[in-house]
C-alpha positions, 0 to 999 in steps of 0.5 A, a space after each residue: 679018850 674017843 671023840 664021843 667021850 671028849 664031846 659027851 663030857 665037854 657037853 655035860 659040864 657045860 649044862 651042869 656049868 649053866 645051872 648057877 647061871 639060871 639061878 643068878 638071873 632067875 633065883 636067891 643067887 644073886 644074894 649069897 656072895 659065894 655064889 655070886 663070884 663063883 657064877 661070875 669067876 668059874 661058872 661063866 667063863 667055863 660055859 663060854 669057853 666049852 661052847 666055844 670049844 664044841 663050836 668050832 674045835 674042827 677049826 681050831 684042830 685044822 688051824 693048827 694043822 693037827 687034824 688032817 683037811 677037809 675035803 670037798 
């Protein structure tokens, strides 16, 4: 998987998993126990982790020594 494919996949995952969160906040999803459980324990953590991964992946890779050092 190339870097652009990985980024597209994570962005798509991030956007798709944000839909249940919006339904929980603005819709009737808060009254469905299974949907509440999914939103709280699956969708929300994955959205947070995917957002952080998109944001600080280069720093993590440099810190672990997996990426070449930055040139200034």
